[in-house]
C-alpha positions as CSV (number, residue, x, y, z in Angstrom):
1,M,3.2,85.7,-21.3
2,Q,3.6,85.9,-25.1
3,G,0.6,88.3,-25.3
4,F,2.2,90.5,-22.7
5,T,5.4,90.6,-24.6
6,A,3.5,91.6,-27.8
7,Y,1.9,94.5,-25.8
8,L,5.3,95.7,-24.7
9,V,6.7,95.5,-28.2
10,G,3.7,97.4,-29.5
11,F,4.1,100.1,-26.8
12,A,7.9,100.4,-27.7
13,I,7.1,100.8,-31.4
14,V,4.5,103.5,-30.8
15,A,6.7,105.3,-28.3
16,G,9.7,105.2,-30.6
17,F,7.7,106.4,-33.6
18,A,6.2,109.3,-31.6
19,V,9.6,110.4,-30.3
20,A,11.2,110.1,-33.7
21,L,8.5,112.2,-35.3
22,G,9.0,114.9,-32.6
23,F,12.7,115.0,-33.3
24,I,12.3,115.0,-37.1
25,F,9.8,117.8,-37.1
26,G,11.8,119.8,-34.6
27,I,14.8,119.6,-37.0
28,F,12.6,120.7,-39.9
29,N,11.5,123.7,-37.8
30,Q,15.1,124.7,-37.2
31,I,15.8,124.5,-41.0
32,V,12.8,126.7,-41.7
33,A,13.9,129.2,-39.1
34,Q,17.4,129.4,-40.7
35,L,16.0,129.8,-44.2
36,N,13.7,132.6,-43.1
37,T,16.5,134.6,-41.5
38,D,19.0,134.2,-44.4
39,P,18.7,137.2,-46.7
40,N,20.1,135.2,-49.7
41,N,17.1,132.8,-49.7
42,P,13.5,133.7,-50.5
43,M,10.9,133.6,-47.8
44,I,9.2,130.3,-47.3
45,S,5.4,130.3,-47.9
46,Q,3.2,130.7,-44.8
47,E,1.4,127.5,-45.6
48,F,4.6,125.5,-45.3
49,V,5.5,127.2,-42.0
50,D,2.0,126.5,-40.7
51,A,2.3,122.8,-41.7
52,I,5.7,122.6,-39.9
53,N,4.2,124.3,-36.8
54,L,1.3,121.8,-36.8
55,A,3.7,118.9,-37.1
56,Q,5.9,120.2,-34.3
57,S,2.9,120.5,-32.0
58,L,1.9,117.0,-32.9
59,G,5.5,115.9,-32.1
60,G,5.0,117.3,-28.6
61,T,1.8,115.4,-28.3
62,G,3.7,112.3,-29.5
63,L,6.3,112.8,-26.8
64,T,3.6,113.0,-24.2
65,L,2.0,109.8,-25.6
66,A,5.4,108.1,-25.6
67,I,5.9,108.9,-21.9
68,A,2.4,107.7,-21.2
69,A,3.0,104.5,-23.1
70,L,6.2,103.9,-21.2
71,I,4.4,104.3,-17.9
72,V,1.6,102.0,-19.0
73,G,4.2,99.4,-20.2
74,L,6.1,99.6,-16.9
75,A,2.8,99.1,-15.0
76,M,2.0,96.1,-17.1
77,L,5.4,94.7,-16.5
78,L,5.0,95.2,-12.7
79,I,1.6,93.4,-12.8
80,A,3.1,90.5,-14.8
81,V,6.0,90.1,-12.3
82,I,3.6,90.2,-9.3
83,R,1.4,87.6,-11.0
84,S,4.3,85.3,-11.7
85,Y,5.5,85.4,-8.1
86,S,2.0,85.1,-6.6
87,G,1.2,82.0,-8.7
88,V,-2.0,83.5,-10.3
């Protein structure tokens, strides 16, 4: 059971990290959008905008991976509960 708990903790860490990256890069993208529309500030280089867009797309992938990790973790928990009640 200790190995199973380690798997769940690992999934939680990966899922939390992926969701956090998605939120962080989403916030950075909003900052870039505000700076690009403000006439008092110079335009941001296209390379930086491309890097932010890439990070945002990876954040969406991270959110998908977080949901998948949550589903796998719940399935593993269900299997462990079934095994504990069946005596296997």
